[in-house]
C-alpha positions in Angstrom: -31.2 10.3 -12.0 -29.8 9.8 -8.5 -26.8 11.6 -7.1 -24.9 8.3 -7.3 -25.8 7.8 -10.9 -24.6 11.4 -11.7 -21.3 10.7 -10.0 -20.8 7.6 -12.1 -21.6 9.5 -15.3 -19.0 12.2 -14.3 -16.5 9.5 -13.5 -17.1 7.8 -16.9 -16.8 11.1 -18.7 -13.5 11.9 -16.9 -12.2 8.5 -17.8 -13.1 9.0 -21.5 -11.6 12.5 -21.6 -8.3 11.3 -20.1 -8.2 8.4 -22.6 -8.9 10.8 -25.4 -6.3 13.3 -24.1 -3.6 10.6 -23.8 -4.3 9.4 -27.3 -4.1 13.0 -28.7 -0.9 13.8 -26.8 0.7 10.5 -28.0 -0.3 11.2 -31.6 1.2 14.7 -31.4 4.4 13.5 -29.9 4.6 10.7 -32.5 4.2 13.3 -35.3 6.9 15.4 -33.7 4.5 18.2 -32.9 5.7 18.8 -29.3 4.2 22.3 -29.2 0.7 20.9 -29.7 1.3 18.1 -27.1 2.3 20.8 -24.6 -0.7 22.9 -25.5 -3.0 20.0 -24.8 -1.9 19.6 -21.2 -0.7 23.1 -20.2 -3.7 23.9 -18.1 -4.1 20.5 -16.3 -4.0 20.2 -12.6 -0.7 18.5 -11.5 -2.7 15.4 -10.4 -4.4 15.1 -13.8 -1.1 15.7 -15.7 0.4 13.0 -13.6 -2.3 10.6 -14.7 -1.6 11.5 -18.4 2.1 11.0 -18.0 1.6 7.6 -16.3 -0.6 6.4 -19.2 2.0 7.4 -21.9 4.8 5.2 -23.1 8.2 5.8 -21.4 9.6 7.7 -24.4 6.6 9.9 -24.7 6.7 10.7 -21.0 10.1 12.3 -21.3 9.2 14.0 -24.5 6.1 15.6 -23.0 8.0 16.9 -20.0 10.7 18.4 -22.2 8.1 19.9 -24.5 6.5 21.7 -21.5 9.9 23.2 -20.7 9.7 26.0 -18.0 5.9 25.6 -17.9 6.3 22.1 -16.4 5.0 22.0 -12.8 7.5 20.0 -10.7 4.8 19.1 -8.3 3.6 16.6 -10.9 6.6 14.4 -10.0 5.3 14.1 -6.5 1.9 12.9 -7.8 3.2 10.2 -10.2 3.3 6.5 -9.3 6.6 5.5 -7.6 7.7 3.1 -10.4 7.0 5.7 -13.1 8.8 8.4 -11.1 11.9 6.2 -10.7 11.9 5.5 -14.5 11.6 9.3 -15.2 14.4 10.0 -12.7 16.7 7.8 -14.7 15.6 9.2 -18.1 15.4 13.0 -17.3 18.5 15.1 -17.4 20.1 15.8 -14.1 19.8 19.6 -14.6 16.0 19.3 -14.7 16.0 17.0 -11.7 18.1 19.5 -9.7 15.5 22.2 -10.5 12.7 19.9 -9.4 14.5 19.1 -6.1 14.7 22.8 -5.2 11.0 23.3 -5.9 9.6 20.2 -4.1 9.1 19.6 -0.4 12.1 17.7 1.1 10.2 14.4 1.4 9.2 14.5 -2.3 12.7 15.6 -3.3 14.2 12.6 -1.5 11.8 10.2 -3.2 12.7 11.7 -6.5 16.4 11.0 -6.3 16.7 8.2 -3.7 17.0 5.3 -6.3 19.4 7.1 -8.7 23.0 5.9 -9.2 25.3 7.4 -6.7 27.1 9.5 -9.3 23.9 11.0 -10.6 22.7 11.7 -7.1 25.9 13.5 -6.2 25.8 15.5 -9.4 22.2 16.7 -8.6 23.1 17.5 -5.0 26.1 19.5 -6.1 23.8 21.9 -7.9 21.8 22.7 -4.8 22.5 25.6 -2.4 24.6 24.4 0.6 21.7 24.5 3.1 19.2 22.6 0.9 21.9 20.0 0.1 22.6 19.4 3.8 18.9 19.0 4.6 18.4 16.6 1.7 21.5 14.5 2.5 20.4 14.1 6.1 17.0 13.0 5.0 18.4 10.4 2.6 20.4 8.9 5.5 17.2 7.7 7.1 16.0 4.2 6.2 13.6 3.8 3.4 9.9 3.7 4.6 10.9 5.5 7.8 9.4 8.6 9.3 12.7 10.4 8.4 12.0 9.9 4.7 8.4 10.7 5.0 8.8 14.0 7.0 9.1 17.5 5.6 12.2 19.3 6.9 10.6 22.8 6.7 8.7 23.8 9.8 8.1 26.8 12.2 9.8 26.6 15.6 9.9 29.3 18.3 11.0 29.7 21.9 8.4 29.4 24.7 9.1 32.9 26.0 8.3 34.6 22.7 5.0 36.5 22.6 2.3 36.0 20.1 3.3 39.2 18.4 6.9 38.1 18.1 5.8 34.8 16.5 3.6 36.5 14.0 6.3 38.9 13.0 8.7 36.0 12.7 6.3 34.3 10.3 5.9 37.4 8.3 9.5 38.4 8.0 11.4 35.1 7.7 11.9 33.9 4.1 12.9 30.3 4.6 9.7 29.2 6.4 7.3 26.7 4.7 4.7 28.2 2.3 1.9 26.4 4.1 1.7 25.4 7.7 -1.0 25.0 10.4 1.0 24.3 13.5 3.9 26.1 15.2 6.3 24.0 17.4 7.8 25.3 20.6 11.4 24.2 21.4 13.9 24.6 24.2 17.5 25.8 23.7 18.5 22.3 22.8 15.8 22.3 20.1 13.8 19.6 21.9 10.0 19.9 21.4 8.2 21.1 24.5 4.9 22.1 22.9 2.9 23.2 19.9 0.4 25.9 19.0 -2.3 25.6 16.4 -2.2 28.6 14.0 -5.9 29.3 14.6 -5.3 29.6 18.4 -2.3 31.9 17.8 -4.3 34.3 15.7 -7.1 34.5 18.2 -4.8 35.2 21.2 -3.8 38.7 22.4 -0.4 39.8 21.0 1.3 40.2 24.4 0.6 36.7 25.6 3.7 34.4 25.9 3.6 31.3 23.7 4.2 29.1 26.8 0.7 30.1 28.1 -1.2 28.8 25.0 0.9 25.9 23.8 -0.2 22.3 24.0 2.3 20.1 25.9 0.6 16.7 25.3 2.3 15.9 22.0 2.4 12.8 19.9 6.1 12.8 18.9 7.4 10.5 16.1 10.9 9.1 16.1 12.7 9.7 12.8 13.7 6.0 12.5 10.1 4.7 13.1 8.5 2.7 10.4 6.0 4.7 8.3 3.3 2.0 8.9 3.6 2.7 12.7 3.4 6.4 12.0 0.3 5.9 9.9 -1.3 3.8 12.7 -0.4 6.5 15.2 -2.1 9.2 13.1 -5.2 7.0 12.6 -5.5 6.1 16.2 -5.2 9.6 17.6 -6.8 11.5 14.8 -3.6 13.6 14.2 -3.3 16.3 11.6 0.5 16.6 12.0 3.3 15.4 14.3 6.8 16.6 15.1 9.6 14.3 14.1 12.7 14.0 16.4 16.0 12.3 16.1 17.6 9.9 18.7 18.5 12.9 20.9 15.0 14.2 20.9 15.9 17.2 18.6 13.2 18.4 16.3 14.2 17.5 12.7 10.9 17.7 10.8 7.2 17.4 10.7 4.8 14.8 9.2 1.4 15.9 8.0 -1.8 14.0 7.4 -1.6 14.2 3.6 1.7 12.3 3.6 0.2 9.7 5.9 -2.8 9.2 3.7 -0.4 8.3 0.9 1.3 5.8 3.1 -2.0 4.2 4.0 -3.0 3.9 0.4 0.5 2.5 -0.5 0.4 -0.1 2.2 -3.1 -1.2 1.3 -2.1 -1.5 -2.3 1.0 -3.5 -1.3 -1.0 -5.9 0.8 -3.5 -6.4 -2.0 -0.7 -7.1 -4.5 1.0 -9.4 -2.1 -2.2 -11.4 -1.5 -2.4 -11.9 -5.2 1.2 -13.0 -5.4 2.2 -10.2 -7.8 4.9 -8.5 -5.7 5.9 -4.9 -5.9 4.8 -4.1 -9.5 2.8 -1.4 -11.2 0.9 -0.9 -14.5 3.9 1.0 -15.9 6.4 -1.9 -15.5 7.9 -3.6 -18.6 7.2 -7.1 -19.7 10.4 -8.4 -18.1 9.8 -6.7 -14.8 6.3 -7.9 -14.6 7.3 -11.5 -15.4 10.1 -11.4 -12.8 7.6 -10.2 -10.2 5.1 -13.0 -10.8 7.1 -16.1 -11.8 8.5 -16.9 -8.3 5.1 -17.4 -6.6 3.8 -19.2 -9.7 6.6 -21.7 -9.3 5.7 -22.2 -5.6 2.1 -22.6 -6.7 3.2 -25.2 -9.2 4.9 -27.1 -6.5 1.9 -27.2 -4.2 -0.3 -28.2 -7.2 2.0 -31.1 -7.9 1.7 -32.1 -4.2 -2.1 -32.1 -4.5 -1.7 -34.3 -7.7 0.2 -36.8 -5.6 -2.7 -37.0 -3.2 -5.1 -37.7 -6.1 -2.6 -40.3 -7.5 -2.9 -42.3 -4.2 -6.6 -42.9 -5.1 -6.4 -43.5 -8.8 -8.0 -46.9 -8.5 -10.9 -45.5 -6.5 -11.5 -42.8 -9.1 -11.5 -45.4 -11.9 -14.3 -47.3 -10.2 -16.6 -44.2 -10.0 -16.3 -41.4 -12.5 -18.6 -39.2 -10.4 -15.7 -38.8 -7.9 -13.6 -37.0 -10.6 -16.6 -34.8 -11.4 -17.1 -33.8 -7.8 -13.4 -33.4 -6.7 -13.1 -29.8 -7.9 -16.2 -28.8 -5.9 -14.6 -29.9 -2.6 -11.2 -28.2 -3.4 -12.8 -25.0 -4.7 -15.1 -24.3 -1.8 -12.3 -25.0 0.6 -10.0 -22.7 -1.2 -12.5 -19.9 -1.2 -13.3 -20.3 2.5 -9.6 -20.4 3.3 -9.0 -17.2 1.3 -11.8 -15.4 3.3 -10.2 -16.3 6.6 -6.7 -15.5 5.4 -7.7 -12.1 4.0 -9.3 -11.0 7.3 -6.3 -12.4 9.3 -3.6 -10.7 7.2 -5.4 -7.4 7.3 -5.8 -7.7 11.1 -2.1 -8.4 11.5 -1.2 -5.5 9.2 -3.3 -3.1 11.4 -2.2 -4.6 14.7 -5.7 -5.7 15.5 -4.6 -9.3 16.0 -2.0 -10.4 18.4 -1.2 -12.7 21.4 -3.9 -11.0 23.5 -6.8 -12.1 21.3 -5.3 -14.8 19.0 -6.9 -17.7 20.9 -10.3 -16.1 20.8 -10.1 -15.4 17.1 -8.8 -18.9 16.3 -11.8 -20.3 18.2 -14.2 -18.0 16.3 -12.8 -19.0 12.9 -13.0 -22.7 13.8 -16.6 -22.4 14.7 -17.4 -20.4 11.6 -15.6 -23.0 9.5 -17.7 -25.8 11.2 -21.0 -23.9 10.6 -20.2 -23.1 7.0 -19.1 -26.7 6.5 -22.4 -28.1 7.9 -24.5 -25.7 5.9 -22.7 -26.3 2.6 -22.5 -30.1 3.2 -26.3 -30.4 3.5 -26.8 -28.4 0.3 -24.2 -30.3 -1.6 -25.4 -33.7 -0.3 -28.9 -32.9 -1.6 -27.5 -31.9 -5.0 -25.4 -35.1 -5.3 -28.4 -37.2 -4.4 -30.6 -35.6 -7.0 -27.8 -35.7 -9.6 -26.4 -39.2 -9.1 -29.1 -40.9 -7.0 -26.7 -42.0 -4.3 -27.2 -41.1 -0.7 -23.8 -42.6 0.2 -22.0 -40.4 -2.3 -23.9 -37.4 -0.9 -22.8 -38.3 2.6 -19.2 -38.7 1.5 -19.0 -35.3 -0.1 -20.8 -33.7 2.7 -18.4 -35.1 5.3 -15.4 -34.1 3.1 -16.7 -30.6 2.9 -17.0 -30.3 6.7 -13.5 -31.5 7.1 -12.1 -29.3 4.4 -13.8 -26.1 5.6 -12.5 -26.7 9.1 -9.0 -27.1 7.6 -9.5 -24.0 5.5 -10.5 -22.0 8.6 -7.6 -23.2 10.6 -5.1 -22.8 7.8 -6.4 -19.4 6.9 -5.6 -18.0 10.4 -2.8 -20.2 11.7 -0.5 -19.9 8.6 -0.5 -16.0 8.7 0.0 -16.1 12.4 2.9 -18.5 12.1 4.5 -16.4 9.4 4.1 -13.3 11.4 5.6 -15.0 14.4 8.6 -15.9 12.3 9.0 -12.2 11.3 8.0 -13.0 7.7 5.4 -11.1 5.7 2.2 -13.2 5.7 0.6 -11.4 2.8 2.5 -13.0 -0.1 3.1 -16.4 1.3 -0.1 -17.2 3.0 -2.2 -17.7 -0.1 0.0 -20.4 -1.5 0.1 -22.5 1.6 -3.6 -22.1 2.4 -4.4 -23.3 -1.1 -2.1 -26.3 -0.7 -3.8 -27.3 2.6 -7.3 -27.0 1.2 -6.5 -28.9 -1.9 -4.6 -31.7 -0.2 -7.0 -32.0 2.7 -10.0 -31.7 0.4 -8.9 -34.4 -2.0 -7.6 -36.7 0.7 -10.8 -36.4 2.8 -13.1 -36.9 -0.2 -11.3 -39.7 -1.9 -10.3 -41.4 1.4 -13.9 -41.4 2.7 -15.1 -42.6 -0.8 -12.6 -45.6 -0.5 -13.9 -46.5 2.9 -17.6 -46.0 2.4 -18.4 -46.7 -1.2 -16.1 -49.7 -2.0 
């Protein structure tokens, strides 16, 4: 058995064990045996317990957390899917949420209570120590999906004239420092960042050396109001492990670490994938009503474009009546055009999302996609023309569908890149809207080209 096969076996075994565990926990809770339910999950890693909670029904989620009581690890709440976490925040008592907020990092604490009703949020904040409340309230003032929401407000900051020994003593003796950190920031009297020192370099330097002698001054600083997507791109581009976050005055207010950025990258990729499928911001834990509300709007738009394509077909109903083969072959032209358009559109939307496509290279990429569409159209048209000749014995029909496929694949290539570019230029998200309009173009152009050419050449 290869290493890859072994990994697959382990993955399948883990999936089965989680499914069995969720079933056993649900049965225990259904029978009112909360003690057994807690015993089944008491030793799970927070990430694994988060998976179990996500797979349970909403009422069983709350029951399991309450069954665990003081043994519940609040870190689980930072691992749970955003939608499920919001549902739990609404369902769990405010006293439990207040305890969770004091245990979690400030960024996770902000996510936990950000969508609560104002009264509930105030009640939770009122139970926090004054200092923690002020930090969390400041973090909640930053826009959603900004660096200010993503950052951790706990960090280590020292003066440049401190020696290595003073910094180490500070880290040992100060109680309100973060539990885990790898970088120490150097600030001036106005608390503006002037440098940073990696923990490993600090520990390898003689104790009487001033911090200013070993600090790195070439820092990648993040503005607290910056969009988290821009932050993620900055981390990816410059291979950052952490970055200081500053306010509009340049004052150090927090730090962003790579683990937070990885979550952003995953979330943005998931969001783009869902948007391309027209399913909106939904998750597996949503209710029937929430899921339907997320999907119906784009289905209605799709219905409108499908009706438009039907009008194109209606224009040639007399032509179709004279040759049934046209009705048989129409879906081929539309389908292959739709698939080609989706390929181009997917690449374009992803390039726009990652800032790899812009005014500097748009013309070159458009030319490339046009040539690719032409080549694909010629190759597929030759294949399809041969199939039609063997199937229906008509070289003219083969020529018609071949020409129509060339036209449609060119339209698909142009639509697949120009529509996302146009939407992006209009400051609209190209991910959810592009698919509908690309499908409309390939359907309408495909049907019009095929049936129009058939009317001119065959009759």
